[in-house]
N, C-alpha and C positions, 0 to 999 in steps of 0.2 A: 597457571596452575603451576605448580611445581616441576621440577625437572625429571623426578624420580617416577617410578610406576606404581601407582597407587595399588594398595591391596581390595580387590574387588569386596565390597562390603554392602550388602541392601540395607539401606537406613529408613527405617519408617517414619521416622520423624520428617526426613526429607521428601520422601516419595509423595505426599500429596500435592497434586497439581500445582496450587499455588505457592506453597514452600518450597518447591524445587524450581518454581520461576522466580521467586523471589532471591533465593540462592544462586541461580544463575546470574541473575541481573546484578548483584552485588559482587562477584567472583571478580568482574573486569573494573571495578572502579575500589578507591578507597572508602567511600560513603556515597550515598543517593539518599536525595530528600524523601522522607516519607511519602508527599505528596506526589512526586514523580513515580513512586514505585506503585502507589494507589491508581492513578491515572493509567499507566502501561497495563496494569491487571485489569483495570476497569472493574474495581470492587469500590465499596464503600468502607469510609474510615472503620468502623466497626469489625468489619470481615478484617480488612489487614492487620488490625491491632490484636486480634484473636491469632494470628497466623505466626505473626513477630513474636506475641507472648510465648508460642510454643516453641520458635526457634530460639529464644532467648533463655528459657529453661532449660534446653538443652546445651546451652552454650555456645550456639551457633551462629547468633546474631546480637551484636550490642547496638543499643539506641543511645544517642546523645541528643541534648537541645540546646541550641545556640541563637541568640538574638541575631536578628536580620530586619533591621529599621524598629519599627514599632512592634514587630511581633516576634514571637519564638517560632523558630523551625525546628524539626525534628528530622535528626538523620540518621540512616541505618547503614551499619557495616557488618560484614562478614568475619567472625574472629578467626583465627589461627586453626581452630578445632572446627569451625565450620566449613574452612577452605579444605581440610583433610576429608571431613565427612562427604562433601560434596565430591572432591574428587575419588573418593572409594566407592561412593553411590553410582556416578556416572559410569565407572571401569566395570562395576557389576551388571549394569545396564547394557553395555556393550557387549560383556560376555554373554549375557542373556540373548540379546538380538543374534549373535553369532551364531547360537544354538538353533535359531529358527532359520538360518540360511545355510547349515551346514547338511552335507547331503547325508542321507541315513542309507 
């Protein structure tokens, strides 16, 4: 994540549990194989494809295909816009969580 403090912004696109996990997994790497994300989330290909499509349409995730032996592998990457959106969303979740622990 970047060195600056992100502006807390709740992001409906990222907030869905699977999409939040996808973005979090991709945040620490340059790219990750579609199959690795699918297996980590324990979802089917169609379920992961649906979430990736939503993230792609928002400009948060990019998908590339590359040959690997006799097969084509699909790789997922978080875009700069996706990184910024994730940082803002996590900052907002931290702000909300702090409200829960604040003394009234």
